[in-house]
C-alpha positions as CSV (number, residue, x, y, z in Angstrom):
1,M,26.2,-8.8,-10.5
2,K,22.9,-7.4,-9.3
3,Y,21.3,-10.7,-10.1
4,F,23.7,-12.8,-8.1
5,L,23.3,-10.7,-5.1
6,F,19.6,-11.0,-5.3
7,L,20.5,-14.6,-5.6
8,F,22.4,-14.4,-2.5
9,L,20.1,-12.2,-0.5
10,T,17.5,-14.8,-1.1
11,F,19.6,-17.5,0.1
12,L,20.3,-15.7,3.2
13,F,17.0,-15.2,3.7
14,S,16.0,-19.0,3.4
15,V,18.7,-19.8,5.7
16,S,17.6,-17.9,8.5
17,V,13.5,-19.1,7.7
18,G,15.1,-22.6,8.0
19,A,16.5,-21.9,11.5
20,Q,13.0,-20.6,12.5
21,K,11.5,-23.8,10.7
22,L,7.6,-24.3,12.0
23,L,6.4,-28.3,11.6
24,L,3.6,-28.6,9.6
25,D,1.9,-31.5,10.8
26,F,-1.9,-30.1,10.8
27,P,-3.8,-29.4,8.3
28,I,-4.3,-25.6,6.8
29,A,-7.9,-24.0,6.8
30,D,-9.1,-21.1,4.6
31,V,-12.5,-19.7,5.0
32,H,-13.3,-18.4,1.6
33,V,-11.6,-19.4,-2.1
34,H,-13.5,-19.4,-5.2
35,A,-12.2,-22.6,-6.1
36,A,-15.0,-23.7,-8.7
37,M,-15.2,-20.2,-10.3
38,R,-12.6,-20.7,-13.5
39,G,-13.5,-24.6,-13.9
40,Y,-17.0,-23.9,-13.5
41,N,-17.2,-20.9,-15.9
42,I,-14.9,-22.5,-18.6
43,S,-17.2,-25.7,-18.4
44,L,-20.0,-23.9,-20.3
45,Q,-18.3,-24.4,-23.1
46,R,-15.4,-27.0,-23.1
47,K,-14.3,-29.8,-20.5
48,S,-12.8,-28.9,-17.0
49,T,-12.0,-30.0,-13.3
50,I,-11.8,-28.4,-10.4
51,W,-8.0,-29.7,-9.7
52,E,-6.6,-28.6,-12.7
53,F,-4.7,-25.1,-13.1
54,I,-6.5,-23.4,-15.8
55,E,-5.2,-19.9,-17.7
56,N,-8.1,-18.0,-19.1
57,D,-8.5,-17.1,-22.6
58,C,-6.6,-13.8,-23.2
59,S,-6.3,-14.3,-27.0
60,G,-9.3,-12.3,-28.3
61,K,-9.8,-8.5,-28.2
62,I,-9.5,-6.9,-24.8
63,S,-11.4,-3.8,-23.8
64,S,-8.7,-1.6,-23.4
65,L,-9.5,0.3,-20.0
66,F,-10.5,-3.7,-18.4
67,K,-7.2,-4.5,-19.8
68,L,-5.7,-1.5,-17.4
69,A,-8.0,-2.1,-14.6
70,S,-7.3,-6.0,-14.1
71,R,-3.4,-5.9,-14.8
72,E,-2.6,-7.1,-11.6
73,V,-5.6,-9.8,-11.0
74,P,-4.6,-13.1,-11.9
75,K,-5.5,-14.6,-15.0
76,Y,-5.0,-18.1,-13.7
77,T,-6.4,-20.3,-10.7
78,Q,-5.0,-19.6,-7.3
79,S,-7.2,-22.2,-5.3
80,N,-7.6,-25.0,-7.9
81,L,-7.8,-28.3,-5.6
82,E,-4.0,-29.2,-7.3
83,S,-2.5,-26.3,-5.7
84,M,-4.1,-27.2,-2.4
85,I,-2.9,-30.7,-2.4
86,S,1.0,-29.0,-2.9
87,S,1.0,-27.4,0.6
88,S,-0.9,-28.4,3.7
89,N,-4.5,-27.1,2.6
90,R,-6.8,-29.4,3.3
91,L,-9.9,-27.6,4.3
92,S,-11.5,-24.6,2.5
93,F,-14.8,-23.0,2.5
94,L,-15.8,-22.8,-1.0
95,S,-17.5,-19.9,-2.0
96,L,-20.1,-20.5,-5.0
97,V,-21.1,-17.1,-6.6
98,P,-23.2,-16.5,-10.1
99,L,-21.5,-13.4,-11.6
100,E,-23.8,-10.7,-11.6
101,R,-25.4,-9.6,-14.4
102,E,-23.9,-5.9,-13.8
103,M,-20.6,-6.7,-14.4
104,L,-21.0,-8.7,-17.5
105,T,-23.6,-5.8,-19.4
106,A,-21.1,-3.0,-17.8
107,R,-20.7,-0.1,-19.3
108,L,-17.5,0.1,-21.3
109,L,-17.2,-2.8,-21.1
110,N,-19.2,-4.2,-24.4
111,E,-17.3,-2.5,-26.8
112,E,-17.5,-4.0,-30.6
113,K,-16.7,-7.5,-30.5
114,K,-14.7,-7.1,-27.2
115,G,-17.3,-7.8,-24.4
116,G,-17.1,-11.5,-24.8
117,P,-13.2,-11.5,-25.1
118,T,-12.8,-9.4,-21.8
119,M,-14.9,-11.5,-19.7
120,A,-13.0,-14.4,-20.9
121,C,-10.0,-12.8,-19.9
122,I,-10.9,-11.6,-16.3
123,S,-13.2,-14.3,-15.3
124,G,-13.0,-17.5,-17.7
125,L,-16.6,-16.9,-18.6
126,E,-16.2,-18.1,-22.3
127,N,-20.2,-17.9,-22.9
128,M,-21.7,-14.9,-22.0
129,K,-25.4,-16.0,-23.8
130,M,-27.0,-16.7,-20.3
131,Y,-26.2,-12.8,-19.3
132,E,-27.1,-11.3,-22.7
133,T,-31.4,-11.0,-21.7
134,E,-32.5,-7.4,-20.6
135,G,-35.1,-10.0,-18.8
136,K,-34.9,-12.2,-16.0
137,V,-31.7,-14.1,-15.4
138,D,-31.7,-16.6,-12.7
139,Y,-29.0,-17.0,-10.4
140,F,-30.2,-20.1,-8.4
141,K,-30.4,-22.0,-11.5
142,D,-26.7,-21.3,-12.0
143,L,-26.1,-21.6,-8.4
144,M,-27.2,-25.5,-8.4
145,Q,-25.9,-26.2,-12.2
146,N,-22.1,-24.6,-10.4
147,L,-22.8,-27.0,-7.6
148,K,-23.7,-30.0,-9.9
149,W,-20.4,-29.9,-11.6
150,V,-18.5,-29.9,-8.3
151,E,-20.8,-32.9,-7.1
152,N,-19.9,-34.6,-9.7
153,Q,-16.2,-34.6,-8.9
154,A,-16.4,-35.4,-5.5
155,N,-15.7,-39.2,-4.3
156,L,-13.3,-39.5,-7.1
157,D,-9.7,-40.5,-7.3
158,E,-7.1,-37.7,-8.6
159,N,-3.6,-39.2,-9.3
160,I,-1.1,-36.5,-8.1
161,N,2.4,-37.8,-8.1
162,G,1.5,-41.3,-7.7
163,I,-0.6,-40.5,-4.6
164,L,-4.6,-40.8,-5.1
165,Y,-6.5,-37.6,-3.5
166,R,-10.3,-37.0,-3.0
167,F,-12.8,-34.0,-2.2
168,D,-15.8,-34.0,-0.2
169,L,-18.6,-31.8,0.0
170,I,-19.0,-31.8,3.7
171,E,-22.6,-33.0,5.3
172,N,-21.7,-33.1,9.3
173,K,-19.4,-32.9,11.8
174,K,-18.4,-36.7,11.8
175,Q,-17.6,-36.5,8.4
176,L,-15.3,-33.6,8.4
177,V,-13.5,-34.8,11.7
178,E,-12.9,-38.2,9.9
179,N,-11.6,-36.2,6.6
180,L,-9.1,-34.2,8.5
181,S,-7.3,-37.4,9.8
182,N,-7.0,-38.2,6.2
183,P,-3.8,-36.6,4.5
184,A,-5.7,-37.4,1.0
185,K,-8.6,-35.8,1.6
186,I,-10.1,-32.2,1.4
187,S,-12.8,-30.7,2.6
188,L,-15.0,-28.3,0.8
189,I,-17.7,-26.3,3.2
190,L,-20.2,-24.5,0.8
191,N,-20.5,-20.8,0.7
192,A,-22.8,-18.8,-1.3
193,E,-21.6,-15.0,-1.5
194,G,-24.5,-12.7,-2.2
195,G,-28.0,-13.0,-1.7
196,H,-28.4,-12.7,-5.1
197,V,-28.2,-16.0,-5.3
198,L,-31.6,-17.4,-4.2
199,G,-33.2,-15.5,-7.4
200,Y,-33.4,-13.9,-10.3
201,A,-31.4,-10.9,-11.8
202,L,-34.1,-7.9,-12.6
203,D,-33.9,-4.5,-14.1
204,R,-33.6,-1.5,-11.9
205,K,-37.3,-0.7,-12.2
206,S,-38.6,-4.1,-10.8
207,D,-40.6,-4.5,-8.0
208,F,-38.5,-6.5,-5.1
209,T,-41.3,-6.8,-2.6
210,D,-43.4,-8.8,-5.6
211,A,-45.0,-11.6,-3.7
212,K,-44.2,-14.1,-6.7
213,H,-40.4,-13.0,-6.7
214,Q,-39.9,-13.4,-2.7
215,E,-41.8,-17.0,-2.3
216,Y,-39.2,-17.8,-4.9
217,Y,-36.6,-16.9,-3.1
218,F,-38.1,-18.1,0.0
219,N,-38.6,-21.7,-1.4
220,N,-35.3,-21.7,-2.4
221,L,-33.7,-21.2,0.5
222,L,-35.5,-23.3,2.2
223,Y,-34.5,-26.4,-0.4
224,I,-30.7,-25.3,0.7
225,K,-31.4,-25.6,4.4
226,G,-33.3,-29.1,3.8
227,A,-36.4,-28.1,4.8
228,K,-37.9,-28.6,1.4
229,A,-37.9,-30.9,-1.5
230,N,-37.0,-29.2,-5.2
231,A,-39.4,-30.1,-8.0
232,A,-38.3,-33.5,-8.5
233,G,-39.1,-34.6,-4.9
234,N,-34.9,-34.3,-3.4
235,F,-34.1,-32.8,-0.4
236,F,-30.8,-31.2,-0.3
237,K,-27.9,-32.7,1.9
238,Y,-25.3,-30.9,2.2
239,A,-24.4,-28.3,5.0
240,F,-24.8,-25.0,3.4
241,F,-22.7,-23.5,6.1
242,S,-23.1,-19.6,5.4
243,M,-24.6,-16.9,2.8
244,N,-23.6,-13.2,2.4
245,I,-26.5,-11.0,2.2
246,N,-24.7,-8.5,0.2
247,H,-22.1,-8.5,-3.0
248,F,-21.2,-5.9,-5.3
249,F,-24.8,-4.8,-6.4
250,W,-28.2,-3.9,-5.3
251,N,-30.0,-6.9,-4.8
252,G,-33.4,-5.6,-3.1
253,L,-32.4,-7.4,0.2
254,S,-30.0,-4.8,1.7
255,G,-27.7,-1.7,0.9
256,H,-23.6,-2.5,0.9
257,A,-20.8,-1.1,1.6
258,R,-18.6,0.2,-0.7
259,T,-15.7,-2.1,-2.5
260,F,-15.1,-0.6,-6.0
261,T,-12.5,2.5,-6.5
262,T,-13.6,5.4,-8.5
263,A,-12.7,3.4,-11.8
264,Q,-14.7,0.8,-11.0
265,N,-17.4,2.7,-10.2
266,I,-17.0,4.2,-13.6
267,I,-17.1,1.0,-15.4
268,F,-19.7,-1.4,-13.5
269,G,-22.2,1.5,-11.5
270,G,-22.5,0.1,-8.1
271,G,-23.7,3.0,-6.9
272,E,-26.8,1.8,-6.2
273,G,-27.7,0.9,-2.1
274,V,-24.4,2.0,-0.9
275,D,-24.5,2.3,2.9
276,E,-28.1,1.7,3.0
277,G,-29.9,-0.2,5.5
278,L,-31.9,-3.6,5.5
279,T,-35.0,-3.6,3.4
280,D,-37.9,-5.7,5.0
281,F,-37.2,-8.5,2.9
282,G,-33.8,-8.8,3.7
283,Q,-34.6,-8.7,7.1
284,K,-37.2,-11.7,6.6
285,V,-34.4,-13.9,4.4
286,I,-31.9,-13.4,7.5
287,R,-34.4,-14.6,9.9
288,L,-35.4,-17.4,7.8
289,M,-31.5,-18.3,7.3
290,L,-30.7,-18.3,11.0
291,D,-34.3,-20.4,11.9
292,K,-33.4,-23.7,12.8
293,N,-37.0,-24.7,13.4
294,Q,-37.2,-24.4,9.6
295,G,-34.2,-26.7,8.3
296,R,-30.4,-26.0,9.1
297,R,-29.2,-23.1,10.2
298,I,-27.1,-21.3,7.9
299,L,-25.6,-18.4,9.3
300,V,-24.7,-14.8,7.8
301,D,-21.5,-13.8,6.6
302,I,-21.2,-10.3,7.4
303,K,-18.9,-9.2,5.0
304,H,-20.0,-6.6,2.3
305,M,-23.0,-5.5,4.5
306,S,-23.5,-1.8,5.1
307,L,-22.5,-0.4,8.4
308,D,-26.2,0.4,9.0
309,A,-26.9,-3.1,8.0
310,R,-24.6,-5.1,10.5
311,K,-25.6,-2.5,13.0
312,W,-29.5,-4.2,12.5
313,Y,-28.3,-7.3,12.6
314,Y,-26.5,-7.2,15.7
315,Q,-29.4,-5.6,17.4
316,Y,-31.3,-9.1,16.0
317,I,-28.8,-11.6,17.4
318,D,-28.6,-9.5,20.7
319,S,-32.3,-9.9,20.9
320,M,-31.9,-13.9,20.3
321,A,-29.0,-14.3,22.6
322,V,-31.4,-12.7,25.2
323,L,-34.1,-16.0,24.5
324,G,-30.5,-18.0,24.8
325,D,-29.5,-18.7,21.0
326,T,-25.9,-17.1,20.4
327,I,-25.2,-17.0,17.0
328,P,-22.0,-16.6,16.2
329,V,-21.0,-13.3,14.0
330,F,-18.8,-15.0,11.0
331,S,-16.7,-12.8,8.2
332,S,-15.0,-14.9,5.8
333,H,-13.0,-12.6,3.9
334,S,-12.4,-8.9,5.4
335,T,-9.8,-6.6,6.7
336,V,-9.5,-4.4,9.6
337,S,-10.0,-1.1,10.1
338,G,-8.6,-0.5,13.5
339,L,-11.1,2.2,14.1
340,S,-14.7,2.5,15.8
341,M,-18.3,2.9,14.3
342,Q,-18.3,5.9,16.3
343,S,-15.0,7.8,15.3
344,S,-15.3,10.6,12.5
345,S,-12.4,8.7,10.4
346,Y,-14.8,5.6,10.5
347,L,-17.9,7.6,9.4
348,E,-16.6,9.7,7.2
349,K,-17.8,9.0,3.2
350,D,-15.6,6.4,1.9
351,N,-13.3,7.4,-1.2
352,A,-9.9,7.5,-1.9
353,K,-9.5,10.6,-0.2
354,K,-10.5,9.0,3.2
355,N,-7.5,6.5,3.0
356,R,-4.9,9.0,1.8
357,K,-3.1,8.6,5.0
358,S,-3.7,5.2,6.7
359,I,-1.8,2.2,6.6
360,L,-4.8,0.1,6.7
361,N,-8.3,0.3,5.2
362,Q,-10.5,2.4,6.7
363,W,-13.4,2.0,4.5
364,T,-16.7,0.7,6.1
365,I,-16.3,-2.6,4.0
366,S,-13.3,-2.8,6.9
367,L,-14.4,-4.5,9.9
368,A,-14.5,-1.5,13.0
369,N,-13.6,-2.6,16.7
370,E,-17.3,-3.4,17.6
371,D,-17.3,-5.7,14.9
372,I,-14.3,-7.5,16.1
373,T,-16.2,-7.4,19.6
374,Q,-19.0,-9.0,18.2
375,I,-17.0,-11.8,16.8
376,V,-15.6,-13.1,19.4
377,Q,-18.2,-12.3,22.4
378,T,-20.5,-14.5,20.0
379,K,-17.3,-17.3,19.3
380,G,-17.8,-16.3,15.4
381,L,-14.8,-15.5,12.9
382,L,-12.7,-12.9,11.5
383,G,-11.5,-14.7,8.2
384,L,-8.8,-12.2,7.1
385,M,-8.3,-11.7,3.0
386,L,-5.4,-11.7,1.2
387,D,-6.3,-8.7,-1.1
388,K,-2.8,-6.6,-0.9
389,Y,-4.5,-3.8,-2.1
390,K,-7.9,-4.1,0.6
391,L,-5.8,-4.8,3.3
392,C,-4.3,-1.3,3.3
393,G,-4.9,2.6,2.7
394,K,-2.7,4.5,0.7
395,R,0.6,4.5,3.1
396,G,0.3,0.7,2.9
397,K,0.1,0.9,-0.6
398,K,3.0,3.5,-0.6
399,L,5.4,1.5,1.9
400,M,5.0,-1.6,-1.0
401,K,5.6,0.1,-3.8
402,E,8.9,1.1,-2.4
403,T,10.1,-1.7,-2.1
404,I,11.6,-4.0,-5.5
405,P,9.2,-7.3,-5.8
406,G,11.1,-10.4,-5.2
407,T,13.5,-8.7,-2.5
408,I,13.3,-9.7,1.4
409,Q,12.2,-6.1,1.9
410,R,8.7,-6.9,-0.6
411,R,8.1,-10.0,1.5
412,K,8.7,-8.3,4.9
413,V,6.5,-5.4,3.6
414,N,3.9,-7.8,2.3
415,L,3.8,-10.0,5.8
416,K,3.5,-6.7,8.0
417,I,0.8,-5.6,5.8
418,I,-1.3,-8.9,6.9
419,L,0.3,-8.4,10.6
420,A,-1.0,-5.1,11.0
421,N,-4.4,-6.1,10.7
422,I,-4.5,-8.8,12.9
423,F,-2.7,-7.3,15.6
424,S,-4.8,-4.2,14.9
425,A,-7.9,-7.2,15.2
426,V,-6.6,-8.1,18.7
427,K,-5.8,-4.6,19.9
428,A,-9.8,-3.6,19.4
429,H,-10.8,-6.4,21.2
430,G,-8.0,-6.4,24.0
431,K,-8.4,-9.9,25.6
432,K,-6.2,-12.9,25.6
433,E,-9.3,-14.5,23.6
434,V,-9.3,-12.5,20.8
435,W,-6.7,-15.2,19.5
436,N,-9.2,-17.9,19.3
437,H,-11.5,-16.1,16.4
438,I,-8.8,-15.0,13.7
439,A,-8.6,-17.0,10.4
440,I,-7.7,-17.1,6.8
441,G,-10.3,-16.0,4.7
442,S,-7.9,-15.7,1.3
443,D,-10.4,-14.9,-1.0
444,F,-8.3,-16.5,-3.9
445,D,-9.8,-16.4,-7.0
446,G,-12.4,-13.8,-6.4
447,M,-10.5,-11.6,-8.9
448,I,-8.8,-10.0,-6.3
449,V,-4.9,-8.5,-6.6
450,P,-2.8,-11.0,-4.6
451,F,0.5,-10.6,-2.6
452,E,3.2,-12.4,-5.0
453,T,4.4,-14.1,-2.1
454,Y,1.0,-15.4,-0.8
455,A,-0.2,-15.7,-4.1
456,N,-2.5,-18.8,-4.0
457,S,-3.6,-21.6,-1.7
458,A,-0.2,-23.3,-2.5
459,Q,2.1,-20.7,-0.9
460,L,0.0,-20.9,2.4
461,D,2.5,-22.9,3.8
462,D,4.7,-19.9,3.5
463,L,2.6,-17.9,4.9
464,A,2.1,-19.8,7.8
465,Q,6.3,-20.2,8.1
466,D,6.4,-16.1,7.9
467,L,4.4,-15.8,10.4
468,Y,6.0,-18.2,12.7
469,Q,9.1,-16.8,12.2
470,F,7.8,-13.2,13.0
471,L,6.2,-14.0,15.9
472,S,9.7,-15.7,17.1
473,K,11.5,-12.4,17.3
474,P,8.6,-9.6,17.0
475,A,9.6,-6.0,15.5
476,P,7.8,-2.7,15.1
477,I,5.0,-3.2,12.3
478,F,5.7,0.4,10.6
479,D,4.7,3.4,13.0
480,L,1.5,1.2,14.4
481,F,2.8,-1.2,17.3
482,T,6.1,-1.3,18.5
483,E,7.9,-4.6,19.7
484,E,6.6,-4.1,23.1
485,E,3.3,-3.5,22.2
486,L,3.0,-6.7,19.9
487,K,4.7,-8.8,22.8
488,K,1.5,-7.6,25.3
489,L,-0.7,-8.3,22.8
490,M,0.4,-11.5,22.4
491,F,-0.9,-12.4,25.5
492,G,1.6,-14.9,26.8
493,L,0.9,-17.2,23.7
494,T,4.2,-18.6,21.9
495,A,4.6,-17.9,17.9
496,E,3.8,-21.7,17.4
497,Q,0.2,-21.4,19.2
498,I,-0.9,-18.3,17.6
499,V,0.1,-19.5,14.1
500,K,-1.7,-22.4,14.8
501,K,-4.8,-20.9,15.9
502,I,-4.8,-18.6,12.5
503,M,-3.9,-20.8,10.2
504,S,-5.9,-24.1,11.5
505,E,-7.4,-24.6,14.6
506,N,-9.8,-21.5,14.6
507,A,-11.3,-22.6,11.4
508,I,-11.8,-25.9,12.0
509,A,-13.4,-25.4,15.9
510,F,-15.7,-22.5,14.8
511,T,-16.9,-24.9,11.9
512,L,-17.4,-27.8,14.0
513,R,-19.1,-25.8,16.2
514,N,-21.5,-24.8,13.6
515,L,-21.9,-27.8,11.6
516,P,-24.7,-30.1,11.6
517,D,-24.4,-33.2,13.7
């Protein structure tokens, strides 16, 4: 009887949604996915493609600690291109990130005969040989191999239900405009996550100021900027659009904001460099990334940067703006704290206690009000990630867990968690223009814990429809926003206008503003 009641309630909900249906006649954009991660990792062992649905091999002996810690992390692809095709998703920022050695040599991971099978299950990496050495690991070589794997599949027809589809790695504005008018084309924009991708993995005692080490970084950066040929005499032709300075571990460039839970810190370490600022080396890398006189500009993606590093970066781009060069602030897959950088709550040490009473995530990896203002004033972009736990604090998690998976109530709470972040960003800036600078940066396939209602690229259409339904008739968002406040913060925009901005228009406009001609 309960099962039939559930089906009946689901039917009623679908009917109500149908009455508020939005015509999805526009290409959905996602400014941060790892669509190539599982396929490439598996390709080191066996044949695979970026199009196909892949399930990780979890048949081996798995570390019990990792099995518990990653139980909600999908062991299958979320953003393979066929998944994008099944929705309206036609523009995605393809984030390439060689797995950091610390993740693959983690304490407690390499239990006897369990290290390899554990990583195969969690990440799809079935061959760990390249990470078994204690010496140098060439991340840049791995980055280029990953890109080559993707490149080899571009411009090849993929038959899906009798229709031929293709994807392109975008080189310039004209190509993107042409692609977006073709529903059988997917456009991929290149992003690299973490400054480590430019060099080697060194042990903790290594000297990151070593001249040869830094020269290797700079040469590789100049190559992907199109300013310098590689050893074969070839120039890089694609638009490497953006790069994060940080990821999970210390890389000699900059301190990072804490992202790991206590349990993850125990497993991986990762405490070195947390909350520290940029090194001289890191500042030089940023200046070279942004230098238009030495190849194409590569935007800095501020996700994972420590608070001190972000403050330095804002001062630097402010000094560039005085010279007439406005550099957009880009955060590809972030969350919103709803707090000022100056507030005592935001400046507390990042730990479980800090988020105990909050609905939003108040760690410093979560954007402060000043970050939002910088994004808007520089015509940048905030990509909102879809990790259900990273988007909220303990109160938010509790509100989700009080509902039953698969129910209308759980779906509504999931949506309100996302909307709480969106409206907190709007409130932080307080002007209508902020609606032009919010997008989706899901972080699908980035080993996140997604909402079960918006778990992959195929379900971005569902997110668009749910946002439209809510905004057509706003209701209070927990104790954060009243109905009246929400209507004021919409600044006279319709539900359709806002959804189109968040799901499509803002990301496309931002990309076109910053791609090379």
